[in-house]
N, C-alpha and C positions, 0 to 999 in steps of 0.2 A: 857579109852581107844578108839580107832578110834572105829566110826559104818560103821559098812563095807557097727592095722589102714595102714590101709594101707594109709602115707604119701604123701601126695602130693609135688610140689616145688611150689606152687602160692600159696599165703598166703592170711588169709583169712584175710575180715576186716570183721566190725560192726562185730553182739553176734556172729557171729560164732565163732570169734580171742578167746575167751575164750574158748570150744569146742579144737578148735586147740591144744590150748596151755594146756588144760587137756588131751589128748590123749597122745602130743607127751611127756610129761616127765614121763607119764607113759610107752610109750615104753623108758625111756633111768632111767629112775630113777637105776637100780641096778647099771650102769658103772655113774654116776653122780661126784658123787662128784672123781673119777677117774681123768678120761676125765678132770675133771675143770681144778682139780690140776696138768693136762701134758701139755694143748691147754696155762695157762695161764703163761706157769715155775715156778709153786708153789706156786706164790704171790695170790695168792683167800688168802689165807688165812691168807696174811700178809692185806689184804684189810680191809675186816674186823677186824680185828680186832683194826684198825684204825677207823673206821665203830664206836666200844663200843667207841674208847676210847674218839672217837669226840662228845660222847653226856654229858660225868663226868662224874660225883658220881652220880653213880645206885646202892648205900645201900637207901634200904629200899624199893624199887620206882617199882613200877607194870609196866609192859612191856610189849609192842607185837612187834612179828616179824611178819610184813606181807607177803606172798611168802616164807615160809619158807623155804621148799623143805626139805632139810633133813638137817634141824636144826642148818648151823654150826654155825650160826651166832648169832642162839637163845641156844648153850649153850653155850656159850665166855659167853653174857647178865647173862646168869641164876647162873658163881662163884657169880657176884656181888649182882644183882637184889635180890629183897623177891621174886618174881616171873616171871615168863617169857612166856606168852605165843605164842605155833607156829603156825599160821594159814595158812593153802593155801588149796587151790585148787586141786591138785591132790593128793590123799587119795595114792598110789602108794609109790611119794616120802614120801608121812608124815609116813606109814606102813617104811619105808628103815631108816628113821631118831629113827625114836622109838625105830626100832631094836641096833641101832648105841648105843644108851644113857640109854640099858633100867637100866645100870648096872655102869650108872655116877652118883653121884648124884649133876650133872646140867644138869639132864634131867628136857626139861623144862615141859609148860600143850598141849599139840598138839590138836588142832580142825582141824577139816574139816571147811570151808567156801570159798568167795569169798571177796575180796581185793572190788568190786564197791558193795560188802554186807553186810559190815562188823556186827557178829552177837553176838554185844556188845550194848551196857548201853553206852550210849550217857555222856562223862567225865571222860570214865572208865582206864586209863593208863595215866602218868607222862608223858612217852614217846611210843614212834610208830619208828619202825627202818624197812627196809629193803633194800635187796641184789638182785643183776641186778634181778630187779622184774619190773620197770616202761617201759621197754620198751614189756615187757609182758602182760598189764593190758590197757582195752579201755571200756568207754574211759576215757583218760587218768583223766580227770576236778571229775570225780565221787571220781575215786578213791581216790584224793586227798580231795576232798568234805569231802570224808571219815574216810580220815585219820584226818581231822582235828575232825571231829566229836568226834570220839571216843580218845582224848584228855582230859587229864584236865584243863582247867584253864590255859597258864604258860607255856603246857608239850613243848616238845621236841621233832621234826622230825628230822629224819637223814637218807637221799638216799644216798645207793654206787649204779650210775651207769656205766656201759659201754659205751665207747665214743668214736667221732672218736677224733683224737688227734691234738689243731686247730691248729697246726705250719704243711706249706704244702707240706716241709719231709718229718716231720711223718710221715704225713698220711696218702703218699703215699706208706714208708712202709707199714705202720701201715697195709693198704688195701691190697698188696702181701702176709704178714701173713694170714691175712685173708680169701684169697680166695688159698693160697697151701698150708701154715701150718697148719692154722686148720682142713681143710678135709681129709688130709695126720695121722694127730695122733687121730684122731678120727674116720676111718677106723682101722688104726693099734690096736685100742684100742676094735675092734669092738663094738664105733658105729654110731649112722644112721645119714645115710650122710643128707636127708633128714630134720635131727632135728641140724644138723651144721649147712645146708643149712640155714638154720631160722635165727640160732644165727646171722651170721653174717650180711643176710638181715638188722638183725632189728637192727643193728649198726650201718650199715651204713642209716638207714631209719631217727634215733633217732636224735629228734631234739640238738642245744647244750644247754647246762646245764644251758645262758644267757635266754633260752627260758622256760622250766622248772621252772626257779626262778619266771619268770613273769608271770608263768601261778599257784604258789603256791601263789604267791604277790596278784593274782586274785578271793582266796580261803578262802583267809582272815588271811594267814598265816604271822607274824610279822618280822621284822630282820632276811630275808632270805641271804643267802649268800655259797657261793660253792668253794670250789681250786678240781684244778687237782691232778690225782696224778698218777708219771710214767710216764713224761715228756704230759698227756695226755690221755692216755687209758684208764682211771678211771676217773671220775669225784664225790667227796662229795658234796651232799647237805643237809645243817642246816636248818633249820624255828621254828617260836614258834608260841601258839599258843594264 
Protein backbone atom coordinates (compact mmCIF):
# COMPACT_ATOMS: atom_id res chain seq x y z
CA UNK A 1 0.00 0.00 0.00
CA UNK A 2 1.01 3.60 -0.58
CA UNK A 3 1.51 5.68 2.56
CA UNK A 4 -0.99 8.14 2.33
CA UNK A 5 -3.81 24.48 -7.38
CA UNK A 6 -3.98 26.60 -9.07
CA UNK A 7 -1.75 26.10 -12.13
CA UNK A 8 0.03 28.86 -13.99
CA UNK A 9 1.05 28.98 -17.62
CA UNK A 10 4.65 29.71 -16.70
CA UNK A 11 6.65 26.49 -16.44
CA UNK A 12 8.96 26.70 -13.40
CA UNK A 13 12.61 25.79 -13.52
CA UNK A 14 15.00 24.37 -10.98
CA UNK A 15 13.79 22.92 -7.69
CA UNK A 16 10.24 24.25 -8.20
CA UNK A 17 9.68 21.96 -11.18
CA UNK A 18 9.19 18.79 -9.12
CA UNK A 19 6.44 20.41 -7.04
CA UNK A 20 4.78 21.82 -10.16
CA UNK A 21 4.80 18.38 -11.81
CA UNK A 22 3.47 16.70 -8.67
CA UNK A 23 0.55 19.13 -8.35
CA UNK A 24 -0.23 19.07 -12.05
CA UNK A 25 -0.45 15.28 -12.25
CA UNK A 26 -2.50 15.14 -9.07
CA UNK A 27 -4.99 17.43 -10.79
CA UNK A 28 -5.30 15.34 -13.95
CA UNK A 29 -4.96 11.85 -12.41
CA UNK A 30 -8.71 10.96 -12.68
CA UNK A 31 -8.73 11.42 -16.47
CA UNK A 32 -5.06 10.85 -17.31
CA UNK A 33 -5.45 7.51 -19.09
CA UNK A 34 -8.49 8.57 -21.11
CA UNK A 35 -6.98 11.85 -22.29
CA UNK A 36 -3.65 10.24 -23.19
CA UNK A 37 -5.44 7.64 -25.26
CA UNK A 38 -7.42 10.23 -27.19
CA UNK A 39 -4.66 12.76 -27.84
CA UNK A 40 -2.32 10.00 -29.04
CA UNK A 41 -5.05 8.50 -31.26
CA UNK A 42 -4.81 5.38 -29.09
CA UNK A 43 -1.13 4.91 -29.94
CA UNK A 44 0.18 5.30 -26.37
CA UNK A 45 -0.43 1.63 -25.55
CA UNK A 46 1.31 0.56 -28.77
CA UNK A 47 4.35 2.69 -27.90
CA UNK A 48 4.55 1.22 -24.40
CA UNK A 49 4.39 -2.29 -25.81
CA UNK A 50 7.28 -1.43 -28.14
CA UNK A 51 9.29 -0.25 -25.12
CA UNK A 52 8.70 -3.54 -23.31
CA UNK A 53 9.68 -5.48 -26.44
CA UNK A 54 12.85 -3.38 -26.72
CA UNK A 55 14.04 -4.68 -23.35
CA UNK A 56 14.06 -8.27 -24.56
CA UNK A 57 13.58 -11.25 -22.27
CA UNK A 58 12.05 -10.23 -18.93
CA UNK A 59 11.42 -13.66 -17.44
CA UNK A 60 13.03 -13.90 -14.02
CA UNK A 61 14.04 -10.21 -14.03
CA UNK A 62 13.51 -7.43 -11.50
CA UNK A 63 12.16 -4.35 -13.28
CA UNK A 64 11.72 -0.73 -12.18
CA UNK A 65 9.32 1.66 -13.91
CA UNK A 66 10.32 5.22 -12.96
CA UNK A 67 7.61 7.86 -13.23
CA UNK A 68 5.13 5.02 -13.59
CA UNK A 69 2.02 7.17 -13.26
CA UNK A 70 -1.05 4.94 -13.39
CA UNK A 71 1.08 1.91 -14.25
CA UNK A 72 0.40 1.24 -17.92
CA UNK A 73 4.01 0.37 -18.75
CA UNK A 74 4.65 -1.41 -15.43
CA UNK A 75 1.62 -3.67 -15.88
CA UNK A 76 2.79 -4.72 -19.34
CA UNK A 77 6.20 -5.66 -17.97
CA UNK A 78 4.61 -7.41 -14.97
CA UNK A 79 3.11 -9.95 -17.33
CA UNK A 80 6.62 -11.27 -18.00
CA UNK A 81 9.02 -10.19 -15.22
CA UNK A 82 9.37 -11.88 -11.83
CA UNK A 83 8.65 -8.55 -10.13
CA UNK A 84 7.96 -4.99 -11.29
CA UNK A 85 8.20 -1.94 -9.04
CA UNK A 86 6.29 1.18 -10.10
CA UNK A 87 7.65 4.40 -8.56
CA UNK A 88 6.20 7.87 -9.02
CA UNK A 89 6.38 11.29 -7.37
CA UNK A 90 2.60 11.81 -7.48
CA UNK A 91 0.58 9.90 -4.90
CA UNK A 92 -2.72 10.49 -6.75
CA UNK A 93 -1.39 8.88 -9.92
CA UNK A 94 -0.18 5.83 -7.99
CA UNK A 95 -3.50 5.47 -6.19
CA UNK A 96 -5.29 5.61 -9.54
CA UNK A 97 -3.01 2.91 -10.92
CA UNK A 98 -3.28 0.78 -7.80
CA UNK A 99 -7.08 0.83 -8.04
CA UNK A 100 -6.94 0.03 -11.76
CA UNK A 101 -4.79 -3.08 -11.35
CA UNK A 102 -5.75 -4.28 -7.86
CA UNK A 103 -7.55 -7.36 -9.20
CA UNK A 104 -5.05 -8.06 -11.95
CA UNK A 105 -2.34 -10.73 -11.84
CA UNK A 106 -0.13 -8.08 -13.47
CA UNK A 107 -0.36 -5.70 -10.52
CA UNK A 108 3.10 -4.17 -9.82
CA UNK A 109 4.49 -3.08 -6.46
CA UNK A 110 3.67 0.62 -5.92
CA UNK A 111 6.19 2.99 -4.34
CA UNK A 112 5.98 6.75 -3.77
CA UNK A 113 9.36 8.24 -4.65
CA UNK A 114 11.42 10.78 -6.57
CA UNK A 115 13.26 9.76 -9.73
CA UNK A 116 16.18 12.02 -8.82
CA UNK A 117 16.61 10.29 -5.43
CA UNK A 118 15.38 6.73 -5.91
CA UNK A 119 14.65 4.86 -2.65
CA UNK A 120 16.48 1.69 -3.70
CA UNK A 121 19.91 0.20 -3.12
CA UNK A 122 22.62 0.26 -5.74
CA UNK A 123 22.35 -2.56 -8.26
CA UNK A 124 18.77 -3.53 -7.37
CA UNK A 125 17.24 -4.05 -10.84
CA UNK A 126 17.98 -5.90 -14.05
CA UNK A 127 16.02 -3.33 -16.03
CA UNK A 128 14.81 0.26 -15.60
CA UNK A 129 12.11 1.68 -17.86
CA UNK A 130 10.14 4.89 -18.19
CA UNK A 131 7.50 6.28 -20.52
CA UNK A 132 7.02 10.01 -21.15
CA UNK A 133 9.06 10.97 -18.08
CA UNK A 134 12.35 12.52 -19.24
CA UNK A 135 10.71 15.88 -20.02
CA UNK A 136 9.41 16.08 -16.47
CA UNK A 137 12.57 15.53 -14.41
CA UNK A 138 15.13 18.09 -13.29
CA UNK A 139 18.01 17.93 -13.42
CA UNK A 140 17.97 15.26 -16.13
CA UNK A 141 21.61 14.34 -15.46
CA UNK A 142 20.78 13.52 -11.82
CA UNK A 143 17.87 11.35 -12.91
CA UNK A 144 20.07 9.46 -15.37
CA UNK A 145 22.71 8.97 -12.69
CA UNK A 146 20.13 7.53 -10.29
CA UNK A 147 18.81 5.17 -12.96
CA UNK A 148 22.33 3.89 -13.58
CA UNK A 149 23.00 3.54 -9.84
CA UNK A 150 20.04 1.21 -9.22
CA UNK A 151 20.79 -0.96 -12.27
CA UNK A 152 22.71 -4.19 -11.86
CA UNK A 153 25.96 -4.44 -13.86
CA UNK A 154 25.01 -5.24 -17.44
CA UNK A 155 21.43 -4.06 -16.78
CA UNK A 156 19.39 -2.39 -19.50
CA UNK A 157 17.50 0.90 -19.51
CA UNK A 158 14.77 1.84 -21.98
CA UNK A 159 13.21 5.29 -22.16
CA UNK A 160 10.13 6.15 -24.22
CA UNK A 161 9.60 9.86 -24.82
CA UNK A 162 7.53 12.28 -26.89
CA UNK A 163 9.47 14.44 -29.31
CA UNK A 164 9.42 16.89 -32.19
CA UNK A 165 9.75 15.00 -35.49
CA UNK A 166 13.15 15.52 -37.19
CA UNK A 167 11.53 16.06 -40.60
CA UNK A 168 10.61 19.74 -40.99
CA UNK A 169 7.33 19.14 -42.81
CA UNK A 170 6.08 16.63 -40.30
CA UNK A 171 7.34 18.82 -37.47
CA UNK A 172 5.16 21.69 -38.77
CA UNK A 173 2.06 19.48 -38.92
CA UNK A 174 2.85 18.07 -35.50
CA UNK A 175 3.21 21.61 -34.13
CA UNK A 176 -0.23 22.52 -35.44
CA UNK A 177 -1.75 19.45 -33.81
CA UNK A 178 -0.08 20.29 -30.50
CA UNK A 179 -1.31 23.88 -30.71
CA UNK A 180 -4.91 23.18 -31.69
CA UNK A 181 -5.73 19.46 -31.47
CA UNK A 182 -4.37 18.63 -28.02
CA UNK A 183 -6.12 21.53 -26.22
CA UNK A 184 -9.37 20.70 -28.05
CA UNK A 185 -9.29 17.07 -26.96
CA UNK A 186 -8.30 17.92 -23.40
CA UNK A 187 -11.11 20.47 -23.01
CA UNK A 188 -13.64 18.06 -24.52
CA UNK A 189 -12.60 15.36 -22.06
CA UNK A 190 -12.59 17.71 -19.09
CA UNK A 191 -8.83 18.11 -18.81
CA UNK A 192 -6.79 20.97 -17.41
CA UNK A 193 -5.85 23.61 -19.97
CA UNK A 194 -2.68 24.45 -18.03
CA UNK A 195 -1.62 20.80 -17.81
CA UNK A 196 -1.83 20.33 -21.55
CA UNK A 197 -0.19 23.68 -22.17
CA UNK A 198 2.69 22.22 -20.18
CA UNK A 199 2.60 19.05 -22.29
CA UNK A 200 2.92 21.02 -25.51
CA UNK A 201 5.61 23.35 -24.16
CA UNK A 202 7.66 20.52 -22.70
CA UNK A 203 7.64 18.57 -25.98
CA UNK A 204 8.74 21.61 -27.94
CA UNK A 205 11.48 22.52 -25.45
CA UNK A 206 12.88 19.02 -24.92
CA UNK A 207 16.19 18.25 -26.66
CA UNK A 208 16.45 15.78 -29.52
CA UNK A 209 17.16 12.09 -28.96
CA UNK A 210 20.79 12.58 -30.01
CA UNK A 211 21.31 14.98 -27.11
CA UNK A 212 19.73 12.54 -24.64
CA UNK A 213 22.06 9.86 -25.99
CA UNK A 214 25.05 12.12 -25.25
CA UNK A 215 23.81 12.76 -21.69
CA UNK A 216 23.42 9.04 -21.08
CA UNK A 217 26.94 8.38 -22.31
CA UNK A 218 28.24 11.11 -20.00
CA UNK A 219 26.62 9.25 -17.08
CA UNK A 220 28.46 6.07 -18.04
CA UNK A 221 25.84 4.14 -20.01
CA UNK A 222 27.23 1.89 -22.75
CA UNK A 223 25.98 0.92 -26.21
CA UNK A 224 23.43 3.74 -26.18
CA UNK A 225 21.18 3.96 -29.22
CA UNK A 226 17.76 5.31 -30.15
CA UNK A 227 15.12 5.04 -32.83
CA UNK A 228 12.13 7.12 -33.79
CA UNK A 229 8.58 5.79 -33.92
CA UNK A 230 5.62 7.08 -35.94
CA UNK A 231 7.65 9.56 -37.94
CA UNK A 232 9.57 10.83 -34.92
CA UNK A 233 6.75 12.02 -32.64
CA UNK A 234 8.14 9.46 -30.16
CA UNK A 235 11.60 8.01 -29.64
CA UNK A 236 12.91 4.92 -27.86
CA UNK A 237 16.29 5.28 -26.14
CA UNK A 238 18.22 2.23 -24.93
CA UNK A 239 21.48 1.70 -23.07
CA UNK A 240 23.35 -0.60 -20.70
CA UNK A 241 25.22 -0.22 -17.43
